[in-house]
N, C-alpha and C positions, 0 to 999 in steps of 0.2 A: 504494500500500500504506500502510495506517495503521500508523505506528511504535508499537511497544510502549512503554509508559510505566511508570515506577516512582514511587511516592509517597515523598517524602523529607522528613525532619525534621532541622533543623540547630539545635543548642544552642550559644549564644554568650554569653559574659560581657557584661553590660550595658555596661561601659566599652569594649568592643571592637566594639560593634555597627556604628559608623560605618566602621571599618577593614574589618570583615568584609564589609559591603555593597559597599564599593569593590572588594574582591577578587572578590566574586560578580558584580558588574557587568562586570568585565573578562572573567571566564570566560564569562558569557552563556549558561547552559544551564538555569537554574531558572525554570520558570513558577510564579510566586508566587501562593499563595492566602492572602488576608489573614485573619488571626484576628480583627481588629477593623476597623471602617470607618475608613480613614485620615482624620485631621483634625488641625488645628493651625495655629498662626500662620504657620509657614513655608509650608505649602501654600496658605493664603489669599493670602499675599503673592505667591507664584509665579503663582497663577492670575490675580491682578490684572495682573501684568506681562505674562503671556502674552496676556491679553485686549487690553491696550494695543497690543502688537506685532501681533496678528492684525488688529485694526481698522486700524492704520496701514498694514500691508502690503496689506490689501484695498483701501484708498483709493488707494494708490500704483499698484496693478495696473491701475487704470482711468485713471491720469493719464499721458498721453503728451505729450512736448514736440513741438509741431508747428512752432514757430518760435522764434527767439532770445528769451529773456526778459530783462527789465530787472532781475530779482532775481538776486543772487549769494549763494548760501548757503555759509557757512563751516562746515565740519564741527565738531561738538562731541562730547565724550565722553558727555554726558548724554542717553542714548537715551530715557529716560522723558519728559524735557521735549520732545524732538523728536517723540515719538509723540503727546503731548498737543497740541502745536501743529498737527500734521497733522490730528488729529481735530477740533480747533477750527475749522480752516480749512474742513474738509468740512462741519461743522455750519453755518457761516456761509453756505457755498455752497448748502446744501440749503434754508436759510431764505429766501435770496434767490430761489431757484428756485420755492419754493412761493408766495412773495409775488408773483412775476412772473405766476403763473397767476391769482391774485386780481386783480392790476392789469389784466391783459388782459381778464378778464371785465367789470370795471368800465368799461374803455374801450369794449368792445363795447356795453355797456348805454347809455353816455352819448354815444357818437358821433352818433346821430341827432338829439341835442338841440343840438349845436353847443358852442362853447367859451364859458364864462362863469365869473365869479368867485363861488364860494359865499359868500365873506366879504361881498360886496355884498348878496347876497340876505338874509343874516342881519342886516345893518345896516338894511335896509328894514323888517324885522320890528319893530325897536325904534321905528319911526315908524308902526306899525300898518298897514303895507302888507305883506300876506301873499301871496307868490308860490308857487304850488304847481305841481308837475310831475305832470300827470295823463294817464293813458292811457284814452281814451274810445272805445267802439265807434263806428264811422262813423255808424250810424243813430241815435245818441243825442247827437251833438255839440250839437244845438240844444235839448236838453232840460234845460239847466242852470237853476239858480235865478236869478231876476231880481237885478240889482245886481252881477253878476260880470262881469269883463272876461276874454274868452277870446282867446287867440292860438294858431293852429295852427302847429306847428313842423315836423312831418314825419309821414309815414304808414308804419306797419309792418303789413302784412297787413290784418286787419280792424280794427286799432286806429289811432287818431290821437293822436300825442303833442302835448299842448296845455299852454300856460302859462295858468294861471287866476289872476287877480289879485283879491284880496278885501280888505276893510277890517277883517275880523276872522278869527280862526283857526277856520274852520268845516269840517265834514265835507262834501266835495264829493259823495260818493256813488259815486265811481269809484276805480279803483286809483291811489293816489298813490305816487310814488317818493320815497324818503328822500334828502334833499339830500346830495350827496357831500362829503367833507372837502376835496378838492382839485379844481381845475379840470381840464378835459380836457387842456389843454396841460401842466399840472403833472404829471398822471398819466403822460403820455407821456414827459416829461423824466425822471421818476423811473424809469420802465421802462428808458429808455436808459442812465441812470447805473448802475442795478443790473446791466445787461448788461455794462457795462465792468468793474464790480467783479468779476463772476463770471469774466470772461476773465482778469483779473489773478490771481484765486485759483487758477484752473487752471494758470496759468503758474508761480505760486509753488509749487504742489504738485508740478509736474513737476521743479522744481529739487531737491526732496527725494528724488528717485530715487537720488541719490548715496548714500543711506543704506540702500538695499535689501539689499545684500550683508551689511552689518553687522546688519541686522534678522534676516536668515536665520540668521546665526551665533548671535546672541543667543537666537533662538527655539530653536535646537538645544541650547544650553546650558541654557535653562530647562526644556525637556522632559526632559533628563537629570536635572535637579534635582527635577522633579516626580515622575518615576519613583522616584528615590532616596528622597525623603521619604515617598512613598506606601507603599513597602515598609517603611521604618523605622517609620512610625506605625501600620502594620498588623500589626506583629509582636506575638506574645503574650509575656507576661512572668510569671515565677514567681520571687519574691524578686529575686536579682541576676542571674538567668539569663533571657535573652531567647531566644525560639525562633521559627523560621521554618518554615512548611509550604509545600510546593510539589510540582511534578512535573517529572521529567527523562526524556529518552529513555534507554532501557536502555543504549545504547552510551556514554552520558556518565557512567554510574555510577562507573566506575573513575577517571575524571578528577576527579570531585567528591570521591571518597574521598581521593585524593592531595592535593587542595587543603585538605580538612578536616584531614588529618594535619599538613600544613605549618603551618597556622594555629592548631591546637589547638582545633578545633571538635568538638563531639559530633555524630555523624551516624547516622541510622537510615533505611534504605530498606525499603519494603514493597511488596507487590503491591496495587494499588488495589482497594478494596472495590466492591461493586455500587452502593453509595449514593454513592460519590465522584463529583464532577464533574470528570472528567478531560479536559484539553484534547486536541485532535486535531492531530497532525502527520502530514501526507500527504507521502510521498516516493516518487516514481515515476521510471522511466527517462525519458529526454528525450522520446521520441515520445509517451508517455502524458501527460507533464506539459504538453504543448501545450494541453490542455483547461483549464488553470488560469485563463486570462483569462476564459473563459465563466463558470466557477464564481465567480470574484471579482466579475464584473459582477452576477451574480444573488445574491451574498452567501450562497452555499451551502457549508456545512461539515458533513460527515457526523459523526455522533456517534462517540465513541471506540470503542464496542462495535458499531457498524454496519460494513457493508462499504464499501470504497472502490470505487465503480463507474467510476472514471476510465477504465480500459482499454476497457470496453464503451461508455462514453459517447463517447469520441473516435471509435471505429469507426462506431457507428450515427449519431452526429451528422453525421459527414462524409457518410455514405450519404443521410441525410435532406436535407442541404443540396443534394446533387447532384440528387435527385429533385424537390425543391421549386422550385429555381431552374430546372433542366431545360433550360438553353440554353447552348450552347458560346460564343455571342457574349457573353452576360452574364458567363459565367465568365472569358472573356478580359479583359473590362473590369475585373472585380474583381482579376484577376491583375496587370494593368498599374497599377491604382491602388495596390495593395499595394506593388508594386515601387517606384513613385514616392515614396510616403510613407516606405518603408524607406530609400531613398536620402537623403531630405530630413532626417528626424529620427531615423533608426536609430542614429546615433552618440551621441545623447543618452540612449538607453534601454539600461539594463543588461540587462533581460529581453527578448530578441528573440522569445520564444515566440509573441506575438500575430501577428507578421509571418508566421512559418512556419505557424501555424494557418490564416491566410487564404490562404497559398499552397496548402495542401492542400485547403481547401474550394473554392477557385477551380478547381483541377484536377478535383475531383469533378464540379462543374457542367459543365466542358468535356467530360469523359468521357461523362456522361449525354447531353449534347447531341449528341455524335458518334454514340452508340448509337442515338439517335432521329432523327437528321438534323434537328436544331433549331439554327439559327444566326440570332439576331435574328428569330425566327419559324420556322414550319415549312412552311406552304403554298407559299411561293415556291420553296423548294428542291425540294419534291415536284413542283411544276409544271414544273421544269426537268429532271425525270427522275432527280434525285439520291435514292437510296434509303438508308434508315438501315442501319447495320451490323447491327442486330438488328431486323428488320422486325416481329417479333411484339410489340415494345414499342409499336407503334402500335395494337394491339388493346386496346380499352378494357377488355373483360372479363378479358383476360390480366393487364393491369396492376393491376386491382382485386384479382384473385386473388393477384398477387405481393405487394401491400400486406398482404393478410390473412396471407400466409405470413411476411412480415417481422415482422408483429406477433406471430404465434404463436412464431416463433423467438426474438424479443427477450424475450418474457415467459417462455418456457421456460428461457432462460439465467438469468433472475432466480431462478426456483425451483430450477434445477439448482445454482446457486451456494449457495443456502440449504441444499440437501440435502447438499452437500459439507461445509459448515461444521457441520452437525448430526451427520453420521456420526461414529461408528457408532451413535448414538442412534436408537431406533426411529422417532422423530418425523420423521426424514429421509424415511421412506417416504411420509408425507403430502405432501411436496413433489413426490415422483415421481407421486403421485396427481393433484396439480394440473396437472402437465405433461400427463398423460394427458387430463385434462378440457379443457385448452387446445387440444389438437390435435383433440379431438372437436368443440369449438366452432368451430375453423377449418373443418372439413368442413361443419358446420351453416351457417356464414355463407355459404360458397360455394353451398350448396344453396338457401338462402332468398333470397339477393341476386343470385346469378349463374345460378340454375336448373341447377346441376350436380348430378348424382346423389349421394346420401349413401352412402358406402361401407358395405359390410356389417360391416366390423370397427369402424365408428364407434360402434356401440352397445356393443361390448365395451370400447372406450376409456372410454366414459362409466361403465359399470358398474365397471370396474377402478379408475378414478379415484375414484368415490364411495366404494367399499369402503376404499381406502387412506386417504382423508381421514377417513372416518367412524371408523376404528379406530385411526389413528395420529396424529391431530392433537394429541391430548394423552393419550397412553397412561397409564392408571392401573390400580391393582389392582382398583378397583370398576368393573366393566364398564358399569354404567349411567352413571357419571360420564364414562367414556370416550366412550360413545355420545352423551351430551348435549353434550359439548364438540365432537365431530365434527359433529353436526347443526347446532350454532350456527355453525360455520365455513362449512358448506355453504350455510345459509340466507343468510348475509351476503355470500358471495363468488361464488356460482354465476352469478347474473345479471351481476355486474360483470365476470366473465371474458369473457362474450359481448360486452358493450359495449366492453371494452378492446381486444379483438381487432379488432372492427369499426371502432373509432376510428382505426385506422391507414390507413383509406381516405382520410383527410384528405391523405395524401401524393399520392394520385392526383388528388384534387379541386383542390388548390391548384396542383399542377404543371400540370394541364390549364388552369386559369384563366390562369396566366402565359402559356402558349402562345397561348391564345385572344385575350388582350389584344394580344399582339405581332402576331398575324395580322390582327386587326381594324384596327389602325393601319396596317399595311402595305397592306391592301386600300383603306383610305381614301385613302392617299397615291397608290396606283396609279390610283384613280378620278379624283383631282384632276389628276395629271400628264398625263392623256390629251389635254388641251387643248394642251399643248406650248409655251405662251408662257412668258416668263421669270418672271412673277409667280406663275403656278401651280406652276412648278418650285420656287420659294422656299417657297411655302405647303406643298407636298408634303414638302419637306425638314423644315420645322418640325413637321409632323404626325408624321413618322417619329421625329425626335429627341425630341419631347415624349413620345410614346407609349412609346418604349423607355426613356427616362429615368424615367418613372413605374414601369415594371417593375423597373428597376435599383435604385430607391430602396425600393420596397415589398418586393422580394425578401428582403433580410436581415430585415426586420420579420416577414415570414411565417415565416422560419426560427426567429426568437426565440419567436414565438407557438406554432408547431406542432412544430418540430423539438425545441425545448427541452422542451415539454410532454410529448412521448412518452417522453423520457428521465427527466425529473424527477418526473412524476406517474404515468403508466401503469407504466413499468418499476419505479420505486422503490416504488410501492405493493405490487408483487408481490415485490420484493426486501427489503421491510420496512426501507427506508431513509427515515427521517423528517427528515433534515437538521437535527437538533436539537443539533448539536455547536457548539463554539466553538474558534477557532484557538489553537494553541500559540504563546504570545508570551513568550519568556524575558526575564527582567530583564537588561538589558545596557546598556552605555554606547553611545550613538549616535555614530557617527563624525562628525567635522566640527571646524572650527576654532572654539574657544570664545573669541571676542573679547568685549570689553566686560564681562568678568566682574565687575570691581570696581564698575563703574557700576551694574550691575543688582543 
């Protein structure tokens, strides 16, 4: 459920602004809307310090101590200096790493030529002895100008690496290599020395992990400071009065009035206007809130004036998961994996909703697998005489019809919800009309795709739906404007209704593909294992494990692609949910120990 909001204005004397924001931060209920874009020296300094800490923490996160180090770091209170040193060490490491790539390329280039001293080559040039490193095609080695001395060094494919000695600096006519700055042995020694330095840098960085907790605390303090000064610099001002605009949940109104009275603030609360950008706060019972991890992953927030589809989302998403995975064996694997992860890291996580969501989804896959006798495939169970709990679910036509029914029901609930919100306005009848059209489309899809007869009342469903949409989509006093609006709605949405209902057949198609892949790998393994020797048994086991692992990995991906799509696109387009909202984020002090305050 989307929590109702109030628009609030707070009037505060300029000399009390700091104290007022400290009090508001402790209360933590006002989502602030800036009157001005926050800027200023304080914010710039805080951003610079945060950037230093973020870079240092990112570097330390990849630095692990693998063995005792010769470095002993003594802790200092100057965290900025520490961060800069960590960043400088990483820059030096990156430079050495990049140069090592260049060195390796040069070594690969000059390895076929052998080791020599470039300084000696340059010294000979001063005596008018020019030594050139030339790559010549094999069939042209003997085509050099007269008076040149040639020495073959090595062959690389169709090219011959040759030393050409001349008494003057002339163009040989073939590819010449530029003389390296260092000898081959010198480059190798440099590469070895740089590798040692890089190891030392990694060891030194690992010692700085002792600062990690302090950096976390400092980051928390700076984030508090950034929020504080962002609100302060974003406040409006008229003479000696500063004012703050924001939004609060309705239930927090009394609390804020009490705080304002205690501190002598002026306060005004209003209902938000249609033009206001109101943040969205979604609050649901625990079983509905389980869907929050999926919405967070997809970064979906309903608009304040939209409907919260979370209750239907969790129900239908669980159903879609069960059908798309469709295997009790895979469901059991997901269940055990969830249990294992829950045991391993559950104590570190405050929000356990993700674990319970996966428990529910896993059980849905198990249930569908039991209904269809599918456990790491289906054919092998049927060959043993094990029958599904609901045999009709093995009938392809029935399951396709079931998918159309689920689609029609899902989309009808979207329009029914909109009708309930519009009632008692006459435009609610247009939503009833769309429900009538959707069910007519359902029977039409079964007729066209499954060769089932179209019911006699189907035509009346279409007529009734078109009439309701035509006259009540946008009822106005002018009948021609009303009909025009209705015709526009019908023209844009009639075909979409058919394609949207039919699109639910993806549940059948993807579920069938999952079972087919499992059965194919099982059949391959059965064919291999017939030889009976140890090697073929191992190969059969590898085939089975790899095949089912493929399904286990691809299964959740198919749910994200298809299960989420049916909820977020098909359903939401009918429910008129555009997901154009932004989350309610009240101005508040973040919890945590605020160390190193003076140094920062």
